C-alpha positions as CSV (number, residue, x, y, z in Angstrom):
1,M,86.5,111.4,63.6
2,E,88.8,110.2,60.9
3,T,90.6,107.0,61.9
4,T,94.0,108.2,60.5
5,R,93.8,111.4,62.5
6,L,92.9,109.6,65.7
7,L,95.7,107.1,65.3
8,Q,98.2,109.9,64.5
9,R,97.1,111.8,67.6
10,F,97.5,108.7,69.8
11,L,101.0,108.1,68.4
12,D,102.0,111.8,68.9
13,V,100.8,111.7,72.5
14,I,102.7,108.5,73.2
15,E,105.9,109.9,71.6
16,H,105.8,113.4,73.0
17,D,104.0,113.1,76.3
18,I,104.0,109.6,77.7
19,V,107.4,108.3,76.6
20,P,109.4,111.3,78.1
21,K,107.6,111.0,81.4
22,T,108.0,107.2,81.4
23,A,111.7,107.5,80.7
24,R,112.1,109.8,83.7
25,G,110.0,107.4,85.8
26,V,112.1,104.4,84.8
27,A,115.2,106.3,85.7
28,A,113.7,106.9,89.1
29,G,113.0,103.2,89.7
30,N,109.5,102.8,88.3
31,K,108.3,100.4,85.7
32,L,107.6,101.1,82.0
33,F,103.9,102.0,82.0
34,G,102.2,105.3,81.1
35,A,98.8,106.7,80.1
36,A,97.2,109.8,78.9
37,I,93.7,111.3,79.1
38,L,92.6,113.4,76.0
39,R,89.6,115.6,75.5
40,K,87.1,113.9,73.3
41,S,86.1,117.1,71.5
42,D,89.5,118.0,70.1
43,L,91.9,115.3,71.3
44,S,93.9,117.8,73.2
45,L,96.0,116.5,76.1
46,V,94.4,116.8,79.6
47,I,97.1,114.8,81.4
48,A,99.8,112.3,80.8
49,E,101.3,110.3,83.6
50,T,103.5,107.3,84.1
51,N,103.9,104.5,86.6
52,N,104.7,105.9,90.1
53,E,105.0,102.7,92.2
54,T,108.0,104.2,94.1
55,E,105.4,106.5,95.8
56,N,102.6,103.9,95.9
57,P,102.5,100.4,94.4
58,L,99.0,101.0,93.1
59,W,100.0,103.9,90.9
60,H,100.4,102.1,87.6
61,G,100.4,104.4,84.6
62,E,96.7,104.4,84.0
63,M,95.7,104.6,87.7
64,H,98.2,107.4,88.3
65,A,96.8,109.3,85.3
66,I,93.2,109.0,86.6
67,K,94.4,110.1,90.1
68,K,96.2,113.1,88.7
69,F,93.1,113.9,86.5
70,F,90.9,114.2,89.6
71,E,93.5,116.3,91.4
72,L,93.2,118.9,88.7
73,P,91.0,121.9,89.6
74,E,87.5,121.1,88.5
75,D,87.4,124.0,86.0
76,Q,90.5,122.5,84.2
77,R,89.0,119.0,83.8
78,P,86.6,118.0,81.0
79,A,83.3,116.5,82.2
80,T,83.6,112.7,82.7
81,K,80.3,111.9,81.1
């Protein structure tokens, strides 16, 4: 995959998916951390999440994204291999 395309996709996901969720999370009292999971095949967004420590202190952005990923119905999640 072309490096420029990959970098542009990462920046797009940060701007359009992670930052808006994180802004709402911070307004609700959470810290400024977010994460996203993308499909390897086409870089489409599977899930984006943000810190949710107001619900559980363990739900940092990356951990909350992984949790939400595994809460998706199995047929909506890409294989984790």
